[in-house]
C-alpha positions in Angstrom: 84.4 85.1 98.1 88.1 83.9 99.7 88.5 83.5 104.0 91.0 84.8 106.0 92.3 81.3 106.0 92.8 80.7 101.7 94.2 83.8 102.2 96.7 83.5 104.6 97.9 80.1 102.8 98.1 82.4 99.8 99.8 84.4 101.1 102.4 82.6 103.5 103.4 85.8 105.7 105.7 86.2 108.5 103.4 87.2 111.9 105.8 90.8 113.3 104.8 90.6 117.1 106.2 92.6 119.7 106.1 92.1 123.8 104.2 94.6 125.8 106.9 95.5 128.2 109.1 96.6 125.2 109.5 99.9 124.7 107.6 101.9 121.8 110.9 102.7 120.1 111.9 99.4 119.9 108.2 98.9 118.4 109.0 101.9 115.6 111.8 100.5 115.2 111.3 96.8 113.9 108.3 98.6 111.8 110.0 100.5 110.7 112.3 97.4 109.4 110.0 95.6 107.7 107.9 98.9 106.3 104.6 98.1 108.6 102.2 100.4 110.0 101.3 97.9 112.9 101.9 95.2 114.9 100.6 92.4 116.7 101.1 92.6 121.0 101.9 89.3 122.1 102.0 88.0 125.7 104.1 84.4 125.2 101.0 83.3 122.3 98.8 85.4 123.6 97.1 88.3 122.2 97.5 90.8 124.2 97.0 94.2 121.8 98.0 95.8 118.9 100.5 98.4 118.3 99.6 100.8 115.4 101.2 104.1 113.9 98.3 105.5 115.0 98.4 104.2 118.8 101.7 106.0 118.8 101.3 109.5 117.5 97.9 110.6 119.6 99.3 108.1 122.8 103.2 109.3 122.8 103.8 112.0 120.4 100.5 114.0 121.1 101.1 113.4 125.2 104.3 113.9 125.2 106.4 111.4 126.2 109.5 110.2 124.8 109.5 106.5 122.6 112.6 105.0 124.4 111.2 105.0 128.1 107.0 105.0 126.8 106.3 100.9 127.3 104.2 99.5 124.2 101.4 97.6 127.1 100.6 101.6 127.8 99.8 102.8 125.1 98.7 99.6 122.9 95.1 99.5 121.4 94.1 96.4 124.1 90.2 95.6 123.7 91.7 94.4 119.9 88.7 93.0 117.5 89.3 89.9 115.5 88.2 88.0 113.1 87.8 84.2 112.5 90.1 82.2 109.7 87.0 81.1 108.7 85.3 84.9 107.7 85.4 86.1 104.4 87.6 89.3 102.7 84.0 90.4 102.3 83.9 90.2 106.6 86.6 91.5 107.0 86.2 94.4 105.4 82.7 95.3 107.3 84.5 94.8 110.5 87.3 97.7 110.1 84.6 100.1 108.4 82.2 99.2 111.1 85.2 99.7 113.8 87.2 102.5 111.7 90.0 100.1 112.1 92.8 99.7 109.3 94.4 96.6 111.2 92.5 92.9 111.8 94.1 90.2 113.8 93.0 86.4 112.5 92.6 83.8 114.9 91.5 80.5 115.4 90.3 78.6 118.3 92.2 81.9 120.9 96.0 81.5 118.3 97.5 84.2 116.0 97.2 83.1 112.6 98.1 86.4 111.3 96.8 90.0 111.1 95.3 92.1 107.5 95.1 96.0 107.2 93.2 97.8 105.4 95.6 98.1 102.5 95.1 93.6 102.1 91.7 93.0 102.0 90.8 96.3 99.1 94.0 94.8 97.3 91.8 90.8 97.5 88.1 93.0 97.0 89.5 94.0 93.7 90.8 90.9 92.6 87.7 89.6 93.2 85.5 92.0 91.8 88.3 91.9 88.8 87.5 87.5 88.5 83.6 88.2 88.3 84.1 91.1 85.6 85.6 88.5 83.8 83.8 85.3 84.0 80.4 87.6 83.4 82.5 88.6 80.1 83.1 85.5 79.0 80.4 84.1 79.3 78.8 86.8 77.8 81.1 86.2 74.7 80.0 83.0 74.9 
């Protein structure tokens, strides 16, 4: 099974992030521009949290706050669950399912290496299953 390090190498993705003191509006504009559902919140190079559409919906809209005044640090998910680049896609699926999360930062020795979404995990697992089926088919067909 593919590790997160292999996934990142294969996909060559840019890391999108926002500062903790950025406004929610700034974060939403970046998310809309990049067509993504979450941003890493970095304080320098340190992972401070994750800001997602879910955070916005539950902690800004439902609480009557305004996007132009609320700061990311006040509504982000600060207790971030992460995985290491050596972990497998299967492990990521387990972690995301157990904790009911849609985005998972990938770390390597306390440094952020990337961010994976539940959609990425499902896509990778389907590709792995397809490859396994094709291998079994070739083996049986001989």
